[in-house]
N, C-alpha and C positions, 0 to 999 in steps of 0.2 A: 076126382075133381082137381082143378088147378086153382090156386089162389096165391096171393102174395101182396106185399107192400114194401115200400122203400127199396125197390129194385130187387127184391127177393122173389124166388119162385118156390112154391110149395106144391107138392103132389100128394094126394091122398087116395089110397086104394082101399076100398071097403070090402067086407064079406070075404076076407081071406081065411081059408080053413086054418085052424090052429095047427102048429107044427114048427119045425126048425127049417129055416130057409137060408140059402146062399143067394144074396141079392147083389146084382151088378147094376151099375149106372153107366150108360153110354152118354158121353158128352161130345159136343162139336163146337168149335170156335168159328163163328161166321165171319168176323172181321177184326175186332180189336181185342187183344189179349186182356184177360181179367184174372183176378185172384179171388177165390171164394172157398168156403168150407161146406162140407156136406154133413147133415145130421140125419139120423135114421131113428124114428120114434123117440126123439128127444136126446139121443146120444151122438156126439160128434164122432164120425167114422173116417173123415178125411179133412185135415186142417190145411188151410192155405194152399190149395191146389191152384196152380197157374195154368190157364187154358192153352197157352201157346199161340202160335201164329195162325192167321186165317187159313181155314181148311183142315185144321188139326182135329182128328178124331181120337178118342181114348175110351177104353173100357176100364172103369174104376171098380174095385172090389176084387174078389167077393167079400161081402160083409155078412157074417153069419148072425142071424137074428131069430130068437124064439118068439113066435107070434101066438098070443093067447087071448087077445081081445078082438081078433078079426080085422085089424087095421095096420096098414103100413103107411107111414107118413114121412 
């Protein structure tokens, strides 16, 4: 599911089997550069990332995370 407020975006993936995962986030700047931080299950994994110029793609991570409650957020 997707939800957010105040310009934020949150993504929730449910029913994830328990285990250790390497998680990547693909980001794309569509027009105006912005700076933001990325959290994974409540922990900041990327601080003050600047998205770059229009058309910039980036693969962030991997972020290693142990999942024990079936949820990635």
